[in-house]
TORVO-108828 format. One record per residue (C-alpha): residue number from 0; x, y, z. Coordinates in steps of 0.05 Angstrom, whole numbers, always signed. Example, Ala and Ser with C-alpha at 12.3 -4.5 7.8 and 13.67 -1.06 7.14 Angstrom:
! residues 2
NODE  0  +246  -90  +156 .
NODE  1  +273  -21  +143 .
END
This chain:
! residues 118
NODE  0  -2808  -350  -507 .
NODE  1  -2756  -379  -561 .
NODE  2  -2705  -330  -558 .
NODE  3  -2650  -325  -620 .
NODE  4  -2587  -277  -618 .
NODE  5  -2543  -275  -686 .
NODE  6  -2481  -232  -685 .
NODE  7  -2451  -212  -753 .
NODE  8  -2376  -205  -755 .
NODE  9  -2359  -187  -689 .
NODE  10  -2365  -237  -631 .
NODE  11  -2419  -241  -582 .
NODE  12  -2390  -227  -519 .
NODE  13  -2427  -273  -458 .
NODE  14  -2448  -204  -417 .
NODE  15  -2475  -175  -491 .
NODE  16  -2518  -238  -499 .
NODE  17  -2543  -231  -431 .
NODE  18  -2560  -156  -433 .
NODE  19  -2601  -185  -501 .
NODE  20  -2633  -245  -473 .
NODE  21  -2653  -201  -405 .
NODE  22  -2679  -130  -459 .
NODE  23  -2722  -180  -501 .
NODE  24  -2748  -209  -436 .
NODE  25  -2779  -157  -418 .
NODE  26  -2819  -148  -472 .
NODE  27  -2870  -198  -435 .
NODE  28  -2885  -149  -396 .
NODE  29  -2918  -110  -451 .
NODE  30  -2949  -162  -489 .
NODE  31  -2965  -244  -458 .
NODE  32  -2976  -276  -529 .
NODE  33  -2897  -273  -556 .
NODE  34  -2882  -333  -583 .
NODE  35  -2808  -326  -599 .
NODE  36  -2760  -259  -626 .
NODE  37  -2701  -261  -660 .
NODE  38  -2648  -212  -657 .
NODE  39  -2586  -199  -702 .
NODE  40  -2532  -161  -683 .
NODE  41  -2471  -131  -730 .
NODE  42  -2424  -91  -746 .
NODE  43  -2405  -57  -815 .
NODE  44  -2338  -29  -838 .
NODE  45  -2353  +46  -805 .
NODE  46  -2365  +27  -734 .
NODE  47  -2432  +28  -735 .
NODE  48  -2469  -23  -699 .
NODE  49  -2537  -49  -718 .
NODE  50  -2579  -89  -688 .
NODE  51  -2654  -114  -721 .
NODE  52  -2701  -143  -677 .
NODE  53  -2766  -180  -702 .
NODE  54  -2816  -212  -648 .
NODE  55  -2875  -267  -671 .
NODE  56  -2934  -257  -639 .
NODE  57  -3007  -297  -646 .
NODE  58  -3018  -273  -723 .
NODE  59  -2966  -227  -749 .
NODE  60  -2885  -206  -750 .
NODE  61  -2864  -151  -717 .
NODE  62  -2791  -115  -737 .
NODE  63  -2746  -61  -708 .
NODE  64  -2681  -40  -729 .
NODE  65  -2634  +12  -683 .
NODE  66  -2569  +37  -708 .
NODE  67  -2522  +70  -662 .
NODE  68  -2437  +78  -653 .
NODE  69  -2445  +25  -590 .
NODE  70  -2484  -37  -590 .
NODE  71  -2516  -25  -523 .
NODE  72  -2538  +30  -546 .
NODE  73  -2560  -2  -609 .
NODE  74  -2606  -56  -573 .
NODE  75  -2640  -13  -517 .
NODE  76  -2661  +20  -583 .
NODE  77  -2689  -33  -621 .
NODE  78  -2718  -55  -550 .
NODE  79  -2751  +9  -536 .
NODE  80  -2786  +16  -613 .
NODE  81  -2812  -54  -616 .
NODE  82  -2843  -32  -538 .
NODE  83  -2890  +25  -579 .
NODE  84  -2895  -33  -637 .
NODE  85  -2930  -86  -590 .
NODE  86  -2964  -29  -552 .
NODE  87  -2981  -7  -616 .
NODE  88  -3010  -80  -633 .
NODE  89  -3041  -101  -576 .
NODE  90  -3088  -30  -580 .
NODE  91  -3099  -59  -646 .
NODE  92  -3125  -127  -624 .
NODE  93  -3177  -84  -564 .
NODE  94  -3203  -53  -611 .
NODE  95  -3225  -98  -652 .
NODE  96  -3242  -143  -590 .
NODE  97  -3290  -81  -565 .
NODE  98  -3322  -70  -641 .
NODE  99  -3342  -131  -641 .
NODE  100  -3375  -138  -582 .
NODE  101  -3411  -66  -588 .
NODE  102  -3433  -98  -664 .
NODE  103  -3461  -164  -621 .
NODE  104  -3503  -126  -584 .
NODE  105  -3524  -82  -633 .
NODE  106  -3554  -145  -655 .
NODE  107  -3575  -171  -600 .
NODE  108  -3615  -107  -592 .
NODE  109  -3645  -112  -657 .
NODE  110  -3665  -179  -659 .
NODE  111  -3707  -165  -590 .
NODE  112  -3744  -113  -629 .
NODE  113  -3763  -142  -698 .
NODE  114  -3790  -205  -636 .
NODE  115  -3824  -148  -594 .
NODE  116  -3864  -122  -647 .
NODE  117  -3887  -194  -681 .
END
């Protein structure tokens, strides 16, 4: 997985970079086919810390955003939001696969019944 981290309006420390990379790598536990991720960290005038995460997976791009007064908390919040989105996306794929299999089985049963009646 390709991980890119960008800092806006502040200097990114090595500790924060390492922490963010470890948190992002944890997302692979939920979905193996993550192509890449981009984390943008920024600071506003009111000392609010913003973390925006976009994750590219096969077929779509997932995005989440979190605001906090501490950058580490903002990163944790954006990761937890992304975990929920990945779980939802994976469940959606699983439901499509099950629906496709059941429709194929139904078609096979109907074909077999038609051939028996002839």
